[in-house]
C-alpha positions in Angstrom: 88.6 234.6 22.2 87.1 235.0 25.7 86.2 238.3 27.1 88.7 237.7 30.0 91.5 237.7 27.3 90.8 241.5 26.9 91.4 242.4 30.5 94.4 244.7 31.0 94.8 245.6 27.4 95.4 249.2 26.4 93.1 250.8 23.8 95.0 253.0 21.4 93.8 255.2 18.5 95.6 254.2 15.3 95.6 257.8 13.9 96.8 259.8 16.8 98.5 257.2 19.1 96.3 258.4 21.9 95.7 256.0 24.7 91.9 255.8 25.1 92.0 253.7 28.2 92.6 250.2 29.6 90.1 247.3 29.4 89.2 246.3 32.9 85.8 247.2 34.3 84.4 247.2 30.8 80.7 246.5 29.7 79.7 245.0 26.5 76.8 246.0 24.3 75.4 242.7 22.7 72.8 242.5 20.0 70.1 240.3 21.7 69.0 238.7 18.4 72.4 237.8 16.9 74.5 237.6 20.1 77.2 239.6 18.4 79.2 242.3 20.3 78.2 245.8 19.2 80.3 247.9 21.4 82.7 248.2 24.5 81.8 250.7 27.1 85.0 251.8 29.1 84.5 253.8 32.3 86.6 257.1 32.2 89.1 257.2 35.0 89.9 260.3 37.0 93.5 261.7 37.6 93.8 259.5 40.6 92.6 256.3 39.0 89.2 256.2 40.5 86.2 255.5 38.4 84.3 258.5 37.3 80.7 257.4 37.0 79.7 260.4 35.0 81.7 259.6 32.0 81.9 256.5 29.9 83.5 255.8 26.5 81.5 253.9 23.9 83.6 252.2 21.4 81.8 250.6 18.4 83.0 247.1 17.6 83.5 248.4 14.0 86.2 250.7 15.3 88.4 247.9 16.3 91.3 247.3 13.8 93.6 244.9 15.6 93.6 242.9 18.8 97.2 242.2 20.0 98.7 240.6 22.9 99.1 243.9 24.8 96.7 246.3 23.1 93.6 246.9 21.0 94.1 249.2 18.1 91.0 251.2 17.2 90.2 253.9 14.7 88.1 256.4 16.7 86.8 258.6 13.9 83.1 258.3 14.0 83.2 255.3 16.2 83.9 256.8 19.6 81.4 258.6 21.9 81.8 259.9 25.4 79.0 260.1 27.8 
């Protein structure tokens, strides 16, 4: 799977059904030694859809439970941080 395949997918919490965000202008945290993805960093959007540079959502790769055609299902408990 290529990173471009993630573009436009909604990120949903499996426990609450909460929409966390949409993959778009997402950064990856990559382990420099292994080359494995450690996390996704989603920018938090404001009410009007503009990027709020003050807040980012850090989603551990271990939080991802399923990658579907339209969405990514995560379990955010202990795997999600907001900065």
